[in-house]
C-alpha positions in Angstrom: -8.8 -15.1 -3.8 -7.4 -18.6 -3.5 -5.2 -19.9 -6.3 -6.1 -23.2 -8.0 -3.4 -25.1 -6.3 -4.3 -23.9 -2.8 -6.8 -25.6 -0.5 -9.0 -23.5 1.8 -9.3 -24.7 5.3 -12.9 -25.1 6.2 -14.1 -22.3 8.5 -16.3 -24.8 10.3 -13.3 -27.0 11.2 -13.7 -27.7 14.9 -9.9 -28.0 15.3 -9.5 -24.3 14.2 -9.7 -21.8 17.1 -13.0 -20.0 17.3 -11.3 -16.6 16.9 -9.9 -17.8 13.5 -12.9 -19.5 12.0 -14.7 -16.4 10.7 -11.5 -14.6 9.7 -11.4 -14.3 5.9 -7.9 -12.8 6.2 -6.7 -16.2 7.4 -7.4 -17.9 4.1 -5.8 -15.2 2.0 -3.0 -14.2 4.4 -0.1 -16.0 6.0 -2.2 -17.8 8.5 -3.7 -19.9 5.6 -0.4 -21.8 5.7 -0.8 -22.9 9.3 -2.2 -26.2 10.5 -5.1 -26.1 13.1 -2.5 -27.0 15.8 -0.3 -24.1 14.8 -3.3 -21.8 14.7 -4.2 -22.9 18.2 -0.6 -22.1 19.3 -0.6 -18.7 17.6 -4.1 -17.8 18.9 -2.8 -18.1 22.5 -0.7 -15.0 21.9 -2.8 -12.9 19.5 -4.5 -9.6 20.4 -7.0 -7.7 18.2 -6.1 -4.1 18.0 -7.8 -1.1 16.3 -5.8 2.0 15.3 -7.7 5.1 14.4 -7.1 7.0 11.2 -3.8 8.9 11.1 -2.5 7.3 14.2 1.1 6.0 14.4 1.4 2.2 14.6 5.2 1.9 14.5 7.9 4.6 14.3 10.9 4.3 12.1 14.0 3.0 13.7 12.5 1.9 16.9 12.1 -1.7 18.3 9.0 -3.5 17.2 7.9 -6.0 19.8 4.8 -7.2 17.9 3.9 -8.1 14.3 0.5 -8.4 12.8 -1.9 -9.4 10.1 -4.0 -6.6 8.7 -7.7 -7.5 9.0 -9.2 -4.3 7.6 -8.2 -0.8 6.6 -5.2 0.7 4.8 -1.8 1.1 6.3 0.6 3.9 5.1 4.4 3.4 5.0 6.6 6.4 4.9 10.2 7.6 5.5 11.5 11.0 6.5 14.4 12.8 4.9 17.1 14.4 6.9 15.3 17.8 6.8 12.0 16.3 8.0 10.2 15.9 4.7 7.9 12.9 4.5 7.8 10.5 1.5 5.1 7.8 1.4 6.8 4.7 0.1 4.0 2.2 0.1 0.5 1.1 1.2 -0.6 -2.1 2.8 -4.0 -3.7 2.7 -5.8 -6.7 4.3 -4.6 -9.4 4.5 -1.0 -8.2 4.3 1.5 -9.1 7.0 2.8 -6.1 8.8 6.3 -6.4 10.0 9.5 -8.3 9.2 10.3 -11.7 10.5 13.6 -11.9 12.3 13.9 -8.1 12.3 13.4 -6.1 15.5 13.2 -2.6 14.1 11.0 -0.9 11.5 12.9 0.8 8.6 9.7 2.9 7.9 7.1 4.8 9.8 3.9 2.8 9.9 0.6 4.8 10.2 -3.1 4.0 9.8 -4.3 5.8 6.7 -7.8 4.7 7.6 -9.2 3.0 10.7 -7.2 -0.2 10.8 -7.9 -3.5 12.6 -5.1 -5.9 13.1 -4.4 -9.3 14.7 -1.1 -8.9 16.4 1.3 -11.3 18.2 4.8 -11.2 19.7 7.5 -11.2 17.0 9.2 -14.3 18.4 6.0 -16.3 18.2 5.8 -16.1 14.4 9.5 -16.8 14.0 9.1 -20.1 16.0 6.3 -21.1 13.6 8.3 -20.2 10.6 11.1 -22.6 11.6 8.6 -25.4 11.9 6.4 -24.6 8.9 7.9 -24.6 5.3 4.4 -23.5 4.0 4.5 -20.5 6.3 8.0 -19.6 5.2 6.9 -19.9 1.6 3.8 -17.7 2.1 6.0 -15.0 3.7 8.5 -15.3 0.9 5.7 -14.9 -1.7 4.4 -11.7 0.0 8.0 -10.3 0.0 8.3 -11.0 -3.7 4.8 -9.5 -4.3 5.8 -6.3 -2.5 9.1 -6.2 -4.5 7.1 -6.5 -7.7 4.7 -3.8 -6.6 7.6 -1.5 -5.7 9.2 -2.0 -9.1 5.9 -1.3 -10.8 5.5 1.8 -8.7 9.0 3.0 -9.8 7.7 2.8 -13.3 4.6 4.8 -12.4 6.6 7.5 -10.7 9.4 7.6 -13.2 7.7 7.3 -16.6 3.9 7.9 -16.4 2.1 11.2 -16.9 0.2 13.0 -14.2 -3.1 11.6 -15.6 -1.7 8.0 -15.7 -0.3 8.4 -12.2 -3.7 9.4 -10.7 -5.4 6.6 -12.6 -2.8 4.1 -11.4 -3.4 5.2 -7.8 -7.1 4.8 -8.1 -6.7 1.4 -9.8 -4.4 0.3 -7.0 -7.0 1.2 -4.4 -9.9 -0.2 -6.4 -8.3 -3.6 -6.9 -7.5 -3.9 -3.2 -10.9 -2.7 -2.0 -12.3 -6.1 -3.0 -9.5 -8.7 -3.5 -11.9 -11.1 -5.2 -13.1 -8.6 -7.7 -12.4 -9.5 -11.4 -9.9 -6.8 -12.4 -11.2 -6.8 -16.0 -14.9 -6.7 -15.4 -17.6 -4.8 -13.5 -17.3 -1.8 -11.2 -16.4 -1.0 -7.7 -16.9 1.7 -5.1 -14.4 2.7 -2.4 -13.4 5.5 -0.1 -10.0 7.2 -1.0 -7.8 6.3 2.0 -5.4 9.2 1.7 -5.8 13.0 1.9 -5.2 14.9 -1.3 -1.9 16.1 0.2 -0.8 12.5 0.8 -1.9 11.4 -2.7 0.2 14.2 -4.1 3.2 13.1 -1.9 2.7 9.5 -2.9 2.6 10.4 -6.7 5.2 13.1 -6.7 2.6 15.7 -7.9 1.1 18.9 -6.5 -2.3 18.9 -4.8 -3.6 21.1 -7.6 -2.5 18.6 -10.2 -4.1 15.7 -8.3 -7.4 17.6 -8.1 -7.3 18.5 -11.7 -6.7 15.0 -12.9 -9.5 13.6 -10.7 -11.8 16.2 -12.3 -10.7 15.1 -15.8 -11.4 11.4 -15.0 -14.8 12.4 -13.6 -15.7 14.5 -16.7 -14.6 11.6 -18.9 -17.0 9.3 -17.1 -14.2 7.0 -15.9 -15.1 7.7 -12.2 -17.8 9.3 -10.1 -16.9 11.1 -6.9 -19.4 11.5 -4.0 -18.9 13.6 -0.9 -15.4 14.4 -2.1 -14.1 11.0 -1.0 -16.1 8.1 -2.2 -15.1 7.0 -5.7 -17.4 4.9 -7.9 -15.7 3.2 -10.9 -18.5 2.0 -13.3 -16.0 0.0 -15.5 -12.8 -1.1 -13.8 -11.3 -2.2 -17.2 -11.7 1.4 -18.5 -9.8 2.8 -15.4 -7.1 0.2 -16.1 -6.8 1.4 -19.6 -6.3 5.0 -18.3 -3.2 3.9 -16.4 -1.4 3.1 -19.6 -2.1 5.9 -22.0 -1.3 9.6 -22.1 -4.4 11.6 -21.3 -2.7 14.7 -19.9 
């Protein structure tokens, strides 16, 4: 959703490349900071890519020749311990920027948690635009700070919240990113859980049995409905939010 002090570029602007006009991620992502001329330049190097669920997008510690905007789907970020154990350290959603400007290696393993569609481009292309566009630099800086804030909030979730609050927090995270323009205090939302139960347990520092038990408790309390073991319906998003902040274990 655009902030009050942001101006949305008209999707029908004839100066904007055709490939960009219908892209909603452009308005909410980093490309929203680019001029039509800069979009034209970037579009000369862009490639649409689709990664199937559970496929690896970028391995940890290897050179990353391309960066990307996430157009749809959920991306999983993880790290491996010395003995080979995986720890999920974050999730990314459309229209997040995937990669690090001026960095040539990934410090995490990047995988598609669901089917993921991205608009990718050579890393150097974006860096050239950053040098010429203060607005783009600001937009990237804002995303970095947003990710830092989210990481700090997740540290609180992992370190202080109960099992019930952790599962509710995870569902609230997915619910509020399923539709970025949804009012987080009103109405309901439906979404598919992007992670397997084992991955949710890994992400939350819980056992698979505990995750399943807390999902069942939320369902019995009427906070959520679960269909086909994966699709979650939240009748009242505000009620789910309240469950992230109180001990219901």
